[in-house]
PyMOL Python script that loads the backbone (N, CA, C, O; Angstrom):
from pymol import cmd

cmd.read_pdbstr("""\
ATOM      1  N   GLN A   1      85.524  98.255  98.591  1.00  0.00           N
ATOM      2  CA  GLN A   1      85.228  96.869  98.288  1.00  0.00           C
ATOM      3  C   GLN A   1      86.271  96.281  97.332  1.00  0.00           C
ATOM      4  O   GLN A   1      86.630  95.111  97.465  1.00  0.00           O
ATOM      5  N   ALA A   2      86.750  97.052  96.395  1.00  0.00           N
ATOM      6  CA  ALA A   2      87.772  96.559  95.470  1.00  0.00           C
ATOM      7  C   ALA A   2      89.067  96.243  96.211  1.00  0.00           C
ATOM      8  O   ALA A   2      89.748  95.271  95.885  1.00  0.00           O
ATOM      9  N   ARG A   3      89.411  97.061  97.208  1.00  0.00           N
ATOM     10  CA  ARG A   3      90.622  96.796  97.987  1.00  0.00           C
ATOM     11  C   ARG A   3      90.514  95.470  98.723  1.00  0.00           C
ATOM     12  O   ARG A   3      91.483  94.713  98.786  1.00  0.00           O
ATOM     13  N   VAL A   4      89.352  95.186  99.274  1.00  0.00           N
ATOM     14  CA  VAL A   4      89.147  93.931 100.005  1.00  0.00           C
ATOM     15  C   VAL A   4      89.271  92.749  99.053  1.00  0.00           C
ATOM     16  O   VAL A   4      89.934  91.763  99.375  1.00  0.00           O
ATOM     17  N   LEU A   5      88.646  92.836  97.898  1.00  0.00           N
ATOM     18  CA  LEU A   5      88.734  91.755  96.913  1.00  0.00           C
ATOM     19  C   LEU A   5      90.165  91.569  96.412  1.00  0.00           C
ATOM     20  O   LEU A   5      90.630  90.441  96.254  1.00  0.00           O
ATOM     21  N   ALA A   6      90.856  92.673  96.165  1.00  0.00           N
ATOM     22  CA  ALA A   6      92.237  92.590  95.697  1.00  0.00           C
ATOM     23  C   ALA A   6      93.128  91.934  96.747  1.00  0.00           C
ATOM     24  O   ALA A   6      93.996  91.129  96.410  1.00  0.00           O
ATOM     25  N   GLU A   7      92.920  92.272  98.010  1.00  0.00           N
ATOM     26  CA  GLU A   7      93.718  91.676  99.074  1.00  0.00           C
ATOM     27  C   GLU A   7      93.422  90.184  99.209  1.00  0.00           C
ATOM     28  O   GLU A   7      94.340  89.393  99.426  1.00  0.00           O
ATOM     29  N   ARG A   8      92.170  89.793  99.085  1.00  0.00           N
ATOM     30  CA  ARG A   8      91.826  88.363  99.120  1.00  0.00           C
ATOM     31  C   ARG A   8      92.504  87.616  97.982  1.00  0.00           C
ATOM     32  O   ARG A   8      93.047  86.529  98.181  1.00  0.00           O
ATOM     33  N   LEU A   9      92.471  88.193  96.800  1.00  0.00           N
ATOM     34  CA  LEU A   9      93.125  87.584  95.644  1.00  0.00           C
ATOM     35  C   LEU A   9      94.620  87.437  95.900  1.00  0.00           C
ATOM     36  O   LEU A   9      95.201  86.388  95.624  1.00  0.00           O
ATOM     37  N   ARG A  10      95.241  88.490  96.426  1.00  0.00           N
ATOM     38  CA  ARG A  10      96.675  88.447  96.721  1.00  0.00           C
ATOM     39  C   ARG A  10      96.992  87.312  97.691  1.00  0.00           C
ATOM     40  O   ARG A  10      97.935  86.551  97.475  1.00  0.00           O
ATOM     41  N   GLN A  11      96.214  87.203  98.747  1.00  0.00           N
ATOM     42  CA  GLN A  11      96.446  86.160  99.744  1.00  0.00           C
ATOM     43  C   GLN A  11      96.267  84.762  99.146  1.00  0.00           C
ATOM     44  O   GLN A  11      97.028  83.850  99.473  1.00  0.00           O
ATOM     45  N   GLN A  12      95.279  84.587  98.283  1.00  0.00           N
ATOM     46  CA  GLN A  12      95.051  83.274  97.667  1.00  0.00           C
ATOM     47  C   GLN A  12      96.180  82.890  96.734  1.00  0.00           C
ATOM     48  O   GLN A  12      96.585  81.728  96.699  1.00  0.00           O
ATOM     49  N   VAL A  13      96.694  83.844  95.978  1.00  0.00           N
ATOM     50  CA  VAL A  13      97.815  83.554  95.071  1.00  0.00           C
ATOM     51  C   VAL A  13      99.029  83.117  95.874  1.00  0.00           C
ATOM     52  O   VAL A  13      99.671  82.122  95.537  1.00  0.00           O
ATOM     53  N   VAL A  14      99.346  83.847  96.924  1.00  0.00           N
ATOM     54  CA  VAL A  14     100.519  83.520  97.745  1.00  0.00           C
ATOM     55  C   VAL A  14     100.352  82.150  98.394  1.00  0.00           C
ATOM     56  O   VAL A  14     101.294  81.358  98.418  1.00  0.00           O
ATOM     57  N   ALA A  15      99.174  81.869  98.915  1.00  0.00           N
ATOM     58  CA  ALA A  15      98.936  80.606  99.620  1.00  0.00           C
ATOM     59  C   ALA A  15      98.902  79.403  98.675  1.00  0.00           C
ATOM     60  O   ALA A  15      99.229  78.287  99.080  1.00  0.00           O
ATOM     61  N   SER A  16      98.515  79.623  97.442  1.00  0.00           N
ATOM     62  CA  SER A  16      98.313  78.492  96.531  1.00  0.00           C
ATOM     63  C   SER A  16      99.549  78.129  95.711  1.00  0.00           C
ATOM     64  O   SER A  16      99.552  77.109  95.021  1.00  0.00           O
ATOM     65  N   ALA A  17     100.575  78.932  95.776  1.00  0.00           N
ATOM     66  CA  ALA A  17     101.758  78.684  94.955  1.00  0.00           C
ATOM     67  C   ALA A  17     102.926  78.272  95.847  1.00  0.00           C
ATOM     68  O   ALA A  17     103.528  79.123  96.502  1.00  0.00           O
ATOM     69  N   PRO A  18     103.252  76.991  95.881  1.00  0.00           N
ATOM     70  CA  PRO A  18     104.359  76.545  96.727  1.00  0.00           C
ATOM     71  C   PRO A  18     105.702  77.071  96.235  1.00  0.00           C
ATOM     72  O   PRO A  18     105.963  77.155  95.035  1.00  0.00           O
ATOM     73  N   ALA A  19     106.529  77.416  97.189  1.00  0.00           N
ATOM     74  CA  ALA A  19     107.879  77.871  96.856  1.00  0.00           C
ATOM     75  C   ALA A  19     108.693  76.678  96.367  1.00  0.00           C
ATOM     76  O   ALA A  19     108.481  75.558  96.832  1.00  0.00           O
ATOM     77  N   PRO A  20     109.604  76.896  95.454  1.00  0.00           N
ATOM     78  CA  PRO A  20     110.443  75.793  94.969  1.00  0.00           C
ATOM     79  C   PRO A  20     111.181  75.097  96.112  1.00  0.00           C
ATOM     80  O   PRO A  20     111.736  75.755  96.992  1.00  0.00           O
ATOM     81  N   ASN A  21     111.185  73.797  96.092  1.00  0.00           N
ATOM     82  CA  ASN A  21     111.923  72.949  97.038  1.00  0.00           C
ATOM     83  C   ASN A  21     111.401  72.956  98.473  1.00  0.00           C
ATOM     84  O   ASN A  21     112.001  72.314  99.335  1.00  0.00           O
ATOM     85  N   THR A  22     110.295  73.666  98.762  1.00  0.00           N
ATOM     86  CA  THR A  22     109.796  73.684 100.142  1.00  0.00           C
ATOM     87  C   THR A  22     108.397  73.109 100.266  1.00  0.00           C
ATOM     88  O   THR A  22     108.062  72.508 101.286  1.00  0.00           O
ATOM     89  N   GLY A  23     107.573  73.288  99.232  1.00  0.00           N
ATOM     90  CA  GLY A  23     106.189  72.840  99.297  1.00  0.00           C
ATOM     91  C   GLY A  23     105.291  73.782 100.062  1.00  0.00           C
ATOM     92  O   GLY A  23     104.089  73.537 100.160  1.00  0.00           O
ATOM     93  N   HIS A  24     105.843  74.859 100.611  1.00  0.00           N
ATOM     94  CA  HIS A  24     105.053  75.840 101.345  1.00  0.00           C
ATOM     95  C   HIS A  24     104.735  77.030 100.447  1.00  0.00           C
ATOM     96  O   HIS A  24     105.265  77.136  99.341  1.00  0.00           O
ATOM     97  N   GLY A  25     103.872  77.922 100.920  1.00  0.00           N
ATOM     98  CA  GLY A  25     103.466  79.094 100.154  1.00  0.00           C
ATOM     99  C   GLY A  25     104.612  80.041  99.845  1.00  0.00           C
ATOM    100  O   GLY A  25     105.749  79.806 100.255  1.00  0.00           O
ATOM    101  N   ASN A  26     104.316  81.093  99.134  1.00  0.00           N
ATOM    102  CA  ASN A  26     105.225  82.168  98.739  1.00  0.00           C
ATOM    103  C   ASN A  26     106.077  81.839  97.521  1.00  0.00           C
ATOM    104  O   ASN A  26     107.101  82.484  97.293  1.00  0.00           O
ATOM    105  N   GLY A  27     105.678  80.859  96.745  1.00  0.00           N
ATOM    106  CA  GLY A  27     106.354  80.603  95.490  1.00  0.00           C
ATOM    107  C   GLY A  27     105.995  81.637  94.440  1.00  0.00           C
ATOM    108  O   GLY A  27     106.738  81.849  93.482  1.00  0.00           O
ATOM    109  N   ALA A  28     104.867  82.270  94.624  1.00  0.00           N
ATOM    110  CA  ALA A  28     104.425  83.329  93.717  1.00  0.00           C
ATOM    111  C   ALA A  28     103.897  84.479  94.551  1.00  0.00           C
ATOM    112  O   ALA A  28     103.339  84.277  95.630  1.00  0.00           O
ATOM    113  N   THR A  29     104.075  85.659  94.051  1.00  0.00           N
ATOM    114  CA  THR A  29     103.514  86.842  94.693  1.00  0.00           C
ATOM    115  C   THR A  29     102.748  87.629  93.645  1.00  0.00           C
ATOM    116  O   THR A  29     102.866  87.381  92.445  1.00  0.00           O
ATOM    117  N   ILE A  30     101.963  88.579  94.120  1.00  0.00           N
ATOM    118  CA  ILE A  30     101.190  89.405  93.203  1.00  0.00           C
ATOM    119  C   ILE A  30     101.112  90.816  93.764  1.00  0.00           C
ATOM    120  O   ILE A  30     100.850  91.014  94.951  1.00  0.00           O
ATOM    121  N   SER A  31     101.339  91.777  92.910  1.00  0.00           N
ATOM    122  CA  SER A  31     101.175  93.177  93.253  1.00  0.00           C
ATOM    123  C   SER A  31      99.971  93.684  92.478  1.00  0.00           C
ATOM    124  O   SER A  31      99.829  93.408  91.287  1.00  0.00           O
ATOM    125  N   ILE A  32      99.102  94.429  93.159  1.00  0.00           N
ATOM    126  CA  ILE A  32      97.861  94.896  92.541  1.00  0.00           C
ATOM    127  C   ILE A  32      97.725  96.395  92.759  1.00  0.00           C
ATOM    128  O   ILE A  32      97.927  96.894  93.866  1.00  0.00           O
ATOM    129  N   GLY A  33      97.384  97.104  91.699  1.00  0.00           N
ATOM    130  CA  GLY A  33      97.073  98.526  91.787  1.00  0.00           C
ATOM    131  C   GLY A  33      95.635  98.737  91.374  1.00  0.00           C
ATOM    132  O   GLY A  33      95.198  98.241  90.335  1.00  0.00           O
ATOM    133  N   ILE A  34      94.893  99.479  92.193  1.00  0.00           N
ATOM    134  CA  ILE A  34      93.497  99.760  91.872  1.00  0.00           C
ATOM    135  C   ILE A  34      93.248 101.261  91.944  1.00  0.00           C
ATOM    136  O   ILE A  34      93.960 101.987  92.637  1.00  0.00           O
ATOM    137  N   ALA A  35      92.243 101.708  91.231  1.00  0.00           N
ATOM    138  CA  ALA A  35      91.837 103.114  91.261  1.00  0.00           C
ATOM    139  C   ALA A  35      90.322 103.169  91.124  1.00  0.00           C
ATOM    140  O   ALA A  35      89.694 102.277  90.554  1.00  0.00           O
ATOM    141  N   GLN A  36      89.761 104.235  91.659  1.00  0.00           N
ATOM    142  CA  GLN A  36      88.316 104.434  91.607  1.00  0.00           C
ATOM    143  C   GLN A  36      87.998 105.594  90.674  1.00  0.00           C
ATOM    144  O   GLN A  36      88.676 106.621  90.699  1.00  0.00           O
ATOM    145  N   ALA A  37      86.976 105.429  89.859  1.00  0.00           N
ATOM    146  CA  ALA A  37      86.562 106.494  88.954  1.00  0.00           C
ATOM    147  C   ALA A  37      86.144 107.714  89.763  1.00  0.00           C
ATOM    148  O   ALA A  37      85.523 107.604  90.820  1.00  0.00           O
ATOM    149  N   ARG A  38      86.500 108.874  89.238  1.00  0.00           N
ATOM    150  CA  ARG A  38      86.086 110.121  89.888  1.00  0.00           C
ATOM    151  C   ARG A  38      85.652 111.114  88.834  1.00  0.00           C
ATOM    152  O   ARG A  38      85.953 110.950  87.651  1.00  0.00           O
ATOM    153  N   GLN A  39      84.963 112.117  89.252  1.00  0.00           N
ATOM    154  CA  GLN A  39      84.353 113.060  88.311  1.00  0.00           C
ATOM    155  C   GLN A  39      85.372 113.774  87.440  1.00  0.00           C
ATOM    156  O   GLN A  39      85.054 114.153  86.312  1.00  0.00           O
ATOM    157  N   GLY A  40      86.594 113.966  87.937  1.00  0.00           N
ATOM    158  CA  GLY A  40      87.614 114.667  87.164  1.00  0.00           C
ATOM    159  C   GLY A  40      88.264 113.830  86.083  1.00  0.00           C
ATOM    160  O   GLY A  40      89.048 114.356  85.294  1.00  0.00           O
ATOM    161  N   ASP A  41      87.961 112.538  86.024  1.00  0.00           N
ATOM    162  CA  ASP A  41      88.548 111.698  84.986  1.00  0.00           C
ATOM    163  C   ASP A  41      88.049 112.131  83.616  1.00  0.00           C
ATOM    164  O   ASP A  41      86.845 112.243  83.385  1.00  0.00           O
ATOM    165  N   ARG A  42      88.995 112.373  82.708  1.00  0.00           N
ATOM    166  CA  ARG A  42      88.636 112.773  81.346  1.00  0.00           C
ATOM    167  C   ARG A  42      88.066 111.606  80.552  1.00  0.00           C
ATOM    168  O   ARG A  42      87.153 111.765  79.743  1.00  0.00           O
ATOM    169  N   ASP A  43      88.633 110.425  80.807  1.00  0.00           N
ATOM    170  CA  ASP A  43      88.225 109.232  80.072  1.00  0.00           C
ATOM    171  C   ASP A  43      88.705 108.004  80.829  1.00  0.00           C
ATOM    172  O   ASP A  43      89.303 108.119  81.899  1.00  0.00           O
ATOM    173  N   ALA A  44      88.443 106.844  80.276  1.00  0.00           N
ATOM    174  CA  ALA A  44      88.857 105.602  80.931  1.00  0.00           C
ATOM    175  C   ALA A  44      90.369 105.523  81.053  1.00  0.00           C
ATOM    176  O   ALA A  44      90.878 104.898  81.983  1.00  0.00           O
ATOM    177  N   GLN A  45      91.085 106.135  80.147  1.00  0.00           N
ATOM    178  CA  GLN A  45      92.550 106.110  80.177  1.00  0.00           C
ATOM    179  C   GLN A  45      93.088 106.786  81.438  1.00  0.00           C
ATOM    180  O   GLN A  45      94.114 106.364  81.972  1.00  0.00           O
ATOM    181  N   SER A  46      92.409 107.826  81.919  1.00  0.00           N
ATOM    182  CA  SER A  46      92.821 108.489  83.162  1.00  0.00           C
ATOM    183  C   SER A  46      92.724 107.523  84.335  1.00  0.00           C
ATOM    184  O   SER A  46      93.610 107.472  85.188  1.00  0.00           O
ATOM    185  N   LEU A  47      91.651 106.770  84.365  1.00  0.00           N
ATOM    186  CA  LEU A  47      91.444 105.786  85.426  1.00  0.00           C
ATOM    187  C   LEU A  47      92.507 104.686  85.360  1.00  0.00           C
ATOM    188  O   LEU A  47      93.078 104.304  86.382  1.00  0.00           O
ATOM    189  N   VAL A  48      92.761 104.189  84.172  1.00  0.00           N
ATOM    190  CA  VAL A  48      93.765 103.135  83.976  1.00  0.00           C
ATOM    191  C   VAL A  48      95.159 103.658  84.357  1.00  0.00           C
ATOM    192  O   VAL A  48      95.950 102.925  84.950  1.00  0.00           O
ATOM    193  N   ALA A  49      95.455 104.895  84.025  1.00  0.00           N
ATOM    194  CA  ALA A  49      96.765 105.470  84.362  1.00  0.00           C
ATOM    195  C   ALA A  49      96.953 105.548  85.871  1.00  0.00           C
ATOM    196  O   ALA A  49      98.046 105.274  86.365  1.00  0.00           O
ATOM    197  N   ARG A  50      95.911 105.917  86.614  1.00  0.00           N
ATOM    198  CA  ARG A  50      96.026 105.971  88.071  1.00  0.00           C
ATOM    199  C   ARG A  50      96.171 104.580  88.665  1.00  0.00           C
ATOM    200  O   ARG A  50      96.920 104.396  89.625  1.00  0.00           O
ATOM    201  N   ALA A  51      95.466 103.596  88.110  1.00  0.00           N
ATOM    202  CA  ALA A  51      95.617 102.213  88.584  1.00  0.00           C
ATOM    203  C   ALA A  51      97.027 101.710  88.293  1.00  0.00           C
ATOM    204  O   ALA A  51      97.612 100.993  89.106  1.00  0.00           O
ATOM    205  N   ASP A  52      97.566 102.077  87.153  1.00  0.00           N
ATOM    206  CA  ASP A  52      98.922 101.678  86.790  1.00  0.00           C
ATOM    207  C   ASP A  52      99.939 102.296  87.744  1.00  0.00           C
ATOM    208  O   ASP A  52     100.887 101.627  88.156  1.00  0.00           O
ATOM    209  N   ARG A  53      99.748 103.568  88.099  1.00  0.00           N
ATOM    210  CA  ARG A  53     100.647 104.201  89.067  1.00  0.00           C
ATOM    211  C   ARG A  53     100.563 103.506  90.423  1.00  0.00           C
ATOM    212  O   ARG A  53     101.576 103.332  91.100  1.00  0.00           O
ATOM    213  N   ALA A  54      99.356 103.110  90.816  1.00  0.00           N
ATOM    214  CA  ALA A  54      99.194 102.385  92.086  1.00  0.00           C
ATOM    215  C   ALA A  54      99.918 101.039  92.025  1.00  0.00           C
ATOM    216  O   ALA A  54     100.517 100.618  93.014  1.00  0.00           O
ATOM    217  N   LEU A  55      99.869 100.369  90.889  1.00  0.00           N
ATOM    218  CA  LEU A  55     100.591  99.106  90.721  1.00  0.00           C
ATOM    219  C   LEU A  55     102.096  99.312  90.890  1.00  0.00           C
ATOM    220  O   LEU A  55     102.747  98.553  91.608  1.00  0.00           O
ATOM    221  N   TYR A  56     102.646 100.322  90.240  1.00  0.00           N
ATOM    222  CA  TYR A  56     104.078 100.577  90.360  1.00  0.00           C
ATOM    223  C   TYR A  56     104.443 101.008  91.774  1.00  0.00           C
ATOM    224  O   TYR A  56     105.549 100.730  92.236  1.00  0.00           O
ATOM    225  N   GLN A  57     103.531 101.683  92.466  1.00  0.00           N
ATOM    226  CA  GLN A  57     103.753 102.025  93.873  1.00  0.00           C
ATOM    227  C   GLN A  57     103.855 100.745  94.700  1.00  0.00           C
ATOM    228  O   GLN A  57     104.722 100.631  95.566  1.00  0.00           O
ATOM    229  N   ALA A  58     102.970  99.781  94.432  1.00  0.00           N
ATOM    230  CA  ALA A  58     103.006  98.499  95.153  1.00  0.00           C
ATOM    231  C   ALA A  58     104.341  97.798  94.927  1.00  0.00           C
ATOM    232  O   ALA A  58     104.922  97.247  95.862  1.00  0.00           O
ATOM    233  N   LYS A  59     104.820  97.817  93.709  1.00  0.00           N
ATOM    234  CA  LYS A  59     106.103  97.179  93.411  1.00  0.00           C
ATOM    235  C   LYS A  59     107.250  97.913  94.089  1.00  0.00           C
ATOM    236  O   LYS A  59     108.179  97.283  94.595  1.00  0.00           O
ATOM    237  N   ALA A  60     107.193  99.230  94.101  1.00  0.00           N
ATOM    238  CA  ALA A  60     108.247 100.024  94.721  1.00  0.00           C
ATOM    239  C   ALA A  60     108.275  99.851  96.245  1.00  0.00           C
ATOM    240  O   ALA A  60     109.322 100.020  96.870  1.00  0.00           O
ATOM    241  N   MET A  61     107.148  99.522  96.828  1.00  0.00           N
ATOM    242  CA  MET A  61     107.052  99.361  98.282  1.00  0.00           C
ATOM    243  C   MET A  61     107.422  97.947  98.723  1.00  0.00           C
ATOM    244  O   MET A  61     107.278  97.613  99.899  1.00  0.00           O
ATOM    245  N   GLY A  62     107.890  97.122  97.813  1.00  0.00           N
ATOM    246  CA  GLY A  62     108.365  95.806  98.184  1.00  0.00           C
ATOM    247  C   GLY A  62     107.609  94.655  97.550  1.00  0.00           C
ATOM    248  O   GLY A  62     107.875  93.499  97.879  1.00  0.00           O
ATOM    249  N   ARG A  63     106.702  94.926  96.678  1.00  0.00           N
ATOM    250  CA  ARG A  63     105.936  93.899  95.962  1.00  0.00           C
ATOM    251  C   ARG A  63     105.025  93.108  96.889  1.00  0.00           C
ATOM    252  O   ARG A  63     105.046  93.285  98.107  1.00  0.00           O
ATOM    253  N   ASN A  64     104.235  92.243  96.296  1.00  0.00           N
ATOM    254  CA  ASN A  64     103.305  91.377  97.021  1.00  0.00           C
ATOM    255  C   ASN A  64     102.403  92.180  97.946  1.00  0.00           C
ATOM    256  O   ASN A  64     102.297  91.893  99.138  1.00  0.00           O
ATOM    257  N   ARG A  65     101.756  93.189  97.376  1.00  0.00           N
ATOM    258  CA  ARG A  65     100.880  94.059  98.153  1.00  0.00           C
ATOM    259  C   ARG A  65      99.833  94.702  97.258  1.00  0.00           C
ATOM    260  O   ARG A  65      99.907  94.620  96.032  1.00  0.00           O
ATOM    261  N   VAL A  66      98.868  95.335  97.883  1.00  0.00           N
ATOM    262  CA  VAL A  66      97.812  96.055  97.183  1.00  0.00           C
ATOM    263  C   VAL A  66      97.979  97.538  97.478  1.00  0.00           C
ATOM    264  O   VAL A  66      98.108  97.930  98.638  1.00  0.00           O
ATOM    265  N   GLU A  67      97.979  98.357  96.446  1.00  0.00           N
ATOM    266  CA  GLU A  67      97.984  99.807  96.602  1.00  0.00           C
ATOM    267  C   GLU A  67      96.774 100.363  95.851  1.00  0.00           C
ATOM    268  O   GLU A  67      96.395  99.857  94.794  1.00  0.00           O
ATOM    269  N   ALA A  68      96.185 101.401  96.409  1.00  0.00           N
ATOM    270  CA  ALA A  68      94.968 101.959  95.830  1.00  0.00           C
ATOM    271  C   ALA A  68      95.081 103.459  95.668  1.00  0.00           C
ATOM    272  O   ALA A  68      95.586 104.153  96.551  1.00  0.00           O
ATOM    273  N   ASP A  69      94.612 103.955  94.545  1.00  0.00           N
ATOM    274  CA  ASP A  69      94.433 105.390  94.328  1.00  0.00           C
ATOM    275  C   ASP A  69      92.933 105.597  94.247  1.00  0.00           C
ATOM    276  O   ASP A  69      92.320 105.437  93.191  1.00  0.00           O
ATOM    277  N   LEU A  70      92.361 105.955  95.374  1.00  0.00           N
ATOM    278  CA  LEU A  70      90.914 106.144  95.417  1.00  0.00           C
ATOM    279  C   LEU A  70      90.537 107.589  95.164  1.00  0.00           C
ATOM    280  O   LEU A  70      89.355 107.936  95.171  1.00  0.00           O
ATOM    281  N   GLY A  71      91.528 108.433  94.943  1.00  0.00           N
ATOM    282  CA  GLY A  71      91.274 109.817  94.587  1.00  0.00           C
ATOM    283  C   GLY A  71      90.726 110.634  95.734  1.00  0.00           C
ATOM    284  O   GLY A  71      90.512 110.125  96.834  1.00  0.00           O
ATOM    285  N   VAL A  72      90.506 111.887  95.470  1.00  0.00           N
ATOM    286  CA  VAL A  72      89.946 112.770  96.484  1.00  0.00           C
ATOM    287  C   VAL A  72      88.486 113.069  96.217  1.00  0.00           C
ATOM    288  O   VAL A  72      87.815 113.677  97.051  1.00  0.00           O
ATOM    289  N   ASP A  73      87.990 112.654  95.076  1.00  0.00           N
ATOM    290  CA  ASP A  73      86.607 112.932  94.700  1.00  0.00           C
ATOM    291  C   ASP A  73      86.006 111.705  94.011  1.00  0.00           C
ATOM    292  O   ASP A  73      85.672 111.769  92.828  1.00  0.00           O
ATOM    293  N   PRO A  74      85.863 110.580  94.740  1.00  0.00           N
ATOM    294  CA  PRO A  74      85.342 109.378  94.098  1.00  0.00           C
ATOM    295  C   PRO A  74      83.947 109.596  93.516  1.00  0.00           C
ATOM    296  O   PRO A  74      83.062 110.144  94.173  1.00  0.00           O
ATOM    297  N   LEU A  75      83.775 109.169  92.307  1.00  0.00           N
ATOM    298  CA  LEU A  75      82.511 109.312  91.606  1.00  0.00           C
ATOM    299  C   LEU A  75      81.423 108.460  92.252  1.00  0.00           C
ATOM    300  O   LEU A  75      80.270 108.886  92.326  1.00  0.00           O
ATOM    301  N   VAL A  76      81.768 107.283  92.713  1.00  0.00           N
ATOM    302  CA  VAL A  76      80.778 106.343  93.208  1.00  0.00           C
ATOM    303  C   VAL A  76      80.259 106.719  94.592  1.00  0.00           C
ATOM    304  O   VAL A  76      79.047 106.709  94.809  1.00  0.00           O
ATOM    305  N   THR A  77      81.141 107.049  95.534  1.00  0.00           N
ATOM    306  CA  THR A  77      80.718 107.242  96.915  1.00  0.00           C
ATOM    307  C   THR A  77      80.642 108.693  97.343  1.00  0.00           C
ATOM    308  O   THR A  77      79.889 109.023  98.260  1.00  0.00           O
ATOM    309  N   GLY A  78      81.398 109.564  96.708  1.00  0.00           N
ATOM    310  CA  GLY A  78      81.428 110.946  97.132  1.00  0.00           C
ATOM    311  C   GLY A  78      82.229 111.154  98.410  1.00  0.00           C
ATOM    312  O   GLY A  78      82.174 112.240  98.987  1.00  0.00           O
ATOM    313  N   LEU A  79      82.973 110.146  98.874  1.00  0.00           N
ATOM    314  CA  LEU A  79      83.759 110.239 100.090  1.00  0.00           C
ATOM    315  C   LEU A  79      85.214 110.500  99.754  1.00  0.00           C
ATOM    316  O   LEU A  79      85.686 110.149  98.673  1.00  0.00           O
ATOM    317  N   ARG A  80      85.916 111.115 100.681  1.00  0.00           N
ATOM    318  CA  ARG A  80      87.348 111.341 100.485  1.00  0.00           C
ATOM    319  C   ARG A  80      88.125 110.144 100.976  1.00  0.00           C
ATOM    320  O   ARG A  80      87.781 109.536 101.990  1.00  0.00           O
ATOM    321  N   ALA A  81      89.167 109.813 100.258  1.00  0.00           N
ATOM    322  CA  ALA A  81      90.042 108.709 100.658  1.00  0.00           C
ATOM    323  C   ALA A  81      91.463 109.079 100.302  1.00  0.00           C
ATOM    324  O   ALA A  81      91.680 109.727  99.278  1.00  0.00           O
ATOM    325  N   PRO A  82      92.443 108.696 101.106  1.00  0.00           N
ATOM    326  CA  PRO A  82      93.830 109.043 100.797  1.00  0.00           C
ATOM    327  C   PRO A  82      94.324 108.287  99.576  1.00  0.00           C
ATOM    328  O   PRO A  82      93.984 107.118  99.397  1.00  0.00           O
ATOM    329  N   PRO A  83      95.130 108.942  98.723  1.00  0.00           N
ATOM    330  CA  PRO A  83      95.699 108.215  97.575  1.00  0.00           C
ATOM    331  C   PRO A  83      96.695 107.176  98.052  1.00  0.00           C
ATOM    332  O   PRO A  83      97.358 107.363  99.072  1.00  0.00           O
ATOM    333  N   HIS A  84      96.798 106.100  97.327  1.00  0.00           N
ATOM    334  CA  HIS A  84      97.744 105.014  97.592  1.00  0.00           C
ATOM    335  C   HIS A  84      97.593 104.441  98.994  1.00  0.00           C
ATOM    336  O   HIS A  84      98.585 104.192  99.679  1.00  0.00           O
ATOM    337  N   ALA A  85      96.357 104.234  99.419  1.00  0.00           N
ATOM    338  CA  ALA A  85      96.128 103.609 100.726  1.00  0.00           C
ATOM    339  C   ALA A  85      96.646 102.187 100.698  1.00  0.00           C
ATOM    340  O   ALA A  85      96.391 101.444  99.750  1.00  0.00           O
ATOM    341  N   ASP A  86      97.364 101.813 101.723  1.00  0.00           N
ATOM    342  CA  ASP A  86      97.982 100.487 101.780  1.00  0.00           C
ATOM    343  C   ASP A  86      97.056  99.522 102.518  1.00  0.00           C
ATOM    344  O   ASP A  86      96.585  99.823 103.615  1.00  0.00           O
ATOM    345  N   VAL A  87      96.799  98.371 101.918  1.00  0.00           N
ATOM    346  CA  VAL A  87      95.946  97.366 102.533  1.00  0.00           C
ATOM    347  C   VAL A  87      96.768  96.342 103.265  1.00  0.00           C
ATOM    348  O   VAL A  87      96.324  95.789 104.272  1.00  0.00           O
ATOM    349  N   ALA A  88      97.963  96.080 102.775  1.00  0.00           N
ATOM    350  CA  ALA A  88      98.799  95.004 103.335  1.00  0.00           C
ATOM    351  C   ALA A  88      99.213  95.264 104.750  1.00  0.00           C
ATOM    352  O   ALA A  88      99.916  94.449 105.348  1.00  0.00           O
TER     353      ALA A  88
END
""", "prot")
cmd.dss("prot")
cmd.show_as("cartoon", "prot")
cmd.util.cbc("prot")
cmd.orient("prot")
């Protein structure tokens, strides 16, 4: 659900910011990194560090995208998900 919300936010930012001299979208972009809490997290800092790595992954992959580190042992769902899943 966080990936879906992050992607919606990304699309709204791009659509709402006109590019200089054109009046069309893409004047602004946004890169978002998200992570899901998992049982192995020592503290909130572990979660923030994984979200930060996902953000830098998004920037390294060309910016204006969402990257997610949902871990292999999500605390909330108990389901497996690949790290750095790309939504864009």
